[in-house]
FIDOLUM-899009 format. One line per field, with one value per residue (C-alpha): residue number from 1; residue in three letters; x negated, y negated, z; chain. Coordinates in Angstrom, 2 decimals. Layout:
! FIDOLUM-899009
n = c(NUM_...)
res = c(ala_...)
x = c(X_...)
y = c(Y_...)
z = c(Z_...)
chain = c(A_...)
! end
This chain:
! FIDOLUM-899009
n = c(1_2_3_4_5_6_7_8_9_10_11_12_13_14_15_16_17_18_19_20_21_22_23_24_25_26_27_28_29_30_31_32_33_34_35_36_37_38_39_40_41_42_43_44_45_46_47_48_49_50_51_52_53_54_55_56_57_58_59_60_61_62_63_64_65_66_67_68_69_70_71_72_73_74_75_76_77_78_79_80_81_82_83_84_85_86_87_88_89_90_91_92_93_94_95_96_97)
res = c(ile_his_trp_phe_ile_phe_cys_ile_leu_phe_met_met_ile_leu_met_ala_phe_ile_glu_pro_ile_val_lys_asn_ser_lys_thr_phe_leu_ile_ala_lys_gln_tyr_val_glu_ser_asp_pro_thr_leu_leu_thr_lys_ile_gly_lys_ile_lys_tyr_tyr_gly_leu_phe_leu_ser_gly_arg_ile_glu_ser_asn_gly_asp_gly_lys_ile_arg_phe_ile_ile_ile_gly_glu_his_lys_thr_ile_lys_ala_arg_ala_glu_ile_asn_asn_asn_lys_val_val_asp_ile_tyr_tyr_asp_glu_asn)
x = c(-0.04_-2.67_-4.28_-0.99_-0.30_-4.00_-3.53_-0.15_-1.94_-4.73_-2.38_-0.73_-4.12_-5.10_-1.72_-1.92_-5.50_-4.55_-1.06_-2.32_-4.60_-2.43_0.25_-1.93_-3.14_-2.91_-1.09_1.46_1.92_2.50_4.82_6.53_6.94_8.15_11.06_12.07_12.77_14.37_18.24_19.36_18.04_19.11_22.85_22.79_21.00_21.51_19.37_15.75_15.41_12.09_9.94_9.40_6.68_4.82_3.35_1.24_-0.18_-3.78_-5.28_-8.26_-10.68_-9.77_-6.00_-4.78_-2.86_0.11_2.00_5.41_6.98_10.55_12.81_15.49_18.49_21.59_23.69_21.49_17.87_16.13_12.36_10.25_7.30_5.42_2.74_0.32_-2.08_-4.18_-2.16_1.48_3.79_3.72_6.23_8.74_10.90_13.75_14.97_18.55_18.79)
y = c(0.06_-2.46_-1.77_-2.54_-5.77_-7.17_-6.11_-8.39_-11.24_-10.78_-11.16_-13.98_-16.20_-15.47_-16.84_-20.03_-20.23_-19.66_-20.94_-24.66_-23.95_-22.83_-25.08_-27.92_-26.03_-27.72_-24.52_-24.94_-28.36_-28.19_-25.47_-27.24_-30.27_-28.22_-26.49_-30.06_-31.28_-28.18_-29.37_-25.85_-24.44_-27.21_-27.03_-23.39_-23.94_-27.59_-29.89_-28.29_-28.43_-27.06_-23.90_-20.35_-19.57_-17.38_-17.87_-15.07_-14.84_-15.62_-19.13_-19.53_-22.40_-24.47_-24.49_-21.95_-18.89_-16.90_-17.41_-16.46_-18.69_-18.90_-21.91_-23.05_-25.07_-26.74_-23.63_-20.83_-19.49_-17.70_-16.21_-17.76_-16.73_-19.18_-18.66_-21.82_-22.52_-25.59_-27.95_-26.67_-24.46_-21.88_-19.25_-18.98_-16.42_-17.18_-14.05_-14.82_-11.62)
z = c(-0.02_0.84_-2.70_-4.20_-2.32_-3.03_-6.74_-6.90_-5.10_-7.57_-10.22_-8.88_-8.39_-11.91_-13.27_-11.32_-12.68_-16.35_-16.64_-16.49_-19.20_-21.48_-21.25_-21.62_-24.45_-28.06_-29.49_-26.78_-27.18_-31.06_-30.50_-27.80_-30.08_-32.72_-30.84_-29.19_-32.80_-33.97_-34.35_-35.22_-31.74_-29.83_-31.19_-29.63_-26.41_-25.56_-24.05_-23.17_-19.19_-18.90_-20.26_-18.38_-16.15_-17.85_-21.51_-23.15_-26.74_-28.27_-28.62_-30.62_-29.98_-32.89_-31.50_-34.13_-32.36_-31.49_-28.38_-26.62_-23.90_-22.54_-23.18_-20.82_-22.14_-20.79_-22.16_-22.95_-22.36_-25.10_-25.64_-28.49_-30.32_-32.47_-34.58_-35.24_-37.98_-39.33_-36.30_-37.89_-36.71_-39.79_-38.13_-35.21_-33.96_-31.66_-29.61_-28.19_-26.08)
chain = c(A_A_A_A_A_A_A_A_A_A_A_A_A_A_A_A_A_A_A_A_A_A_A_A_A_A_A_A_A_A_A_A_A_A_A_A_A_A_A_A_A_A_A_A_A_A_A_A_A_A_A_A_A_A_A_A_A_A_A_A_A_A_A_A_A_A_A_A_A_A_A_A_A_A_A_A_A_A_A_A_A_A_A_A_A_A_A_A_A_A_A_A_A_A_A_A_A)
! end
């Protein structure tokens, strides 16, 4: 049981350090700007309240990458997966399940 508690605490501490880095990354900021200006998405979920706690994916040093994140809106919460290349969103997918 002690090992299990240690593992959970270690993961929580690791996420506390990684999360701010990812949320302030160029890749996430480009994806965030895209979803905040997507009228189709905003019609479905309402005004975006905030973004989920956990982000995942791959971010390269030049800002390109693929990320997955959760968007919490006024009416609905959805998962998003975005691919960024040359400072542009080249592909985005919204999972409404």
